[in-house]
C-alpha positions in Angstrom: 91.3 96.3 -164.3 89.8 98.8 -166.7 89.0 96.0 -169.1 87.0 94.1 -166.5 85.2 97.2 -165.5 84.3 97.8 -169.2 83.0 94.3 -169.5 80.8 94.7 -166.5 79.6 98.2 -167.7 78.8 96.7 -171.1 76.4 94.2 -169.5 74.8 96.7 -167.2 74.4 99.2 -170.0 72.9 96.5 -172.2 70.4 95.5 -169.5 69.4 99.1 -169.0 68.6 99.3 -172.8 66.5 96.2 -172.5 64.7 97.6 -169.5 64.0 100.8 -171.3 62.8 99.1 -174.5 60.9 96.2 -173.0 59.6 97.5 -169.6 59.6 101.3 -169.4 58.4 102.1 -173.0 55.6 99.5 -173.0 54.5 100.7 -169.5 54.3 104.2 -170.9 52.5 103.5 -174.2 50.4 100.5 -173.3 49.5 101.2 -169.7 49.9 105.0 -169.5 52.5 104.7 -166.6 54.7 107.6 -167.4 57.0 107.8 -164.4 59.3 105.0 -165.4 60.6 106.3 -168.7 62.4 109.4 -167.4 64.2 107.5 -164.7 65.1 104.6 -167.0 66.0 107.0 -169.8 68.4 109.1 -167.8 69.9 106.1 -166.2 70.5 104.5 -169.5 71.9 107.7 -171.0 74.4 108.1 -168.2 75.5 104.5 -168.5 75.8 104.8 -172.3 78.0 107.9 -172.0 80.2 106.1 -169.5 80.3 103.1 -171.9 81.5 105.3 -174.8 84.2 107.0 -172.8 85.4 103.7 -171.3 85.3 102.0 -174.7 87.8 104.6 -176.0 90.1 104.0 -173.0 90.0 100.2 -173.3 90.3 100.3 -177.1 93.6 102.2 -176.7 94.8 99.9 -173.9 93.9 96.7 -175.8 95.0 98.1 -179.2 91.7 97.3 -180.8 91.3 98.1 -184.5 88.9 100.9 -185.4 86.5 98.4 -186.9 86.3 96.4 -183.6 85.8 99.6 -181.6 83.0 100.7 -184.0 81.4 97.2 -183.6 81.7 97.7 -179.8 79.8 101.0 -180.1 77.2 99.3 -182.3 76.7 96.7 -179.6 75.7 99.5 -177.2 72.6 100.4 -179.3 71.4 97.0 -180.5 69.3 95.1 -178.1 70.9 91.9 -176.8 74.2 92.7 -178.6 75.9 93.2 -175.2 75.8 89.5 -174.7 77.4 88.8 -178.0 80.1 91.4 -177.2 80.7 89.7 -173.9 81.4 86.4 -175.6 84.0 88.2 -177.8 85.6 90.0 -174.8 85.8 87.0 -172.4 88.7 85.2 -174.3 90.7 88.5 -174.1 90.5 88.3 -170.3 91.7 84.7 -170.2 94.7 85.7 -172.3 95.8 88.1 -169.6 95.0 91.2 -171.6 93.3 93.0 -168.7 
């Protein structure tokens, strides 16, 4: 169950990063709409902290290598990497490693 929650959180956190980078930041710097960035930034920050904590829990449950866990953390800060990570995690679900 924790594994599936982590998979969902990974996608939501990745989408919040994309929203921050490609909607909120351009709105602020191109169109001088400043109210979006604080909300998007705080939301993304909270989701990212939850992602880091849950990644630690899941990495211990799933017995991931340190390298895979570091790659998982990297996926949280690289735009669109959450979708690549999801492709790596999905087969683990089908194997019953939830």
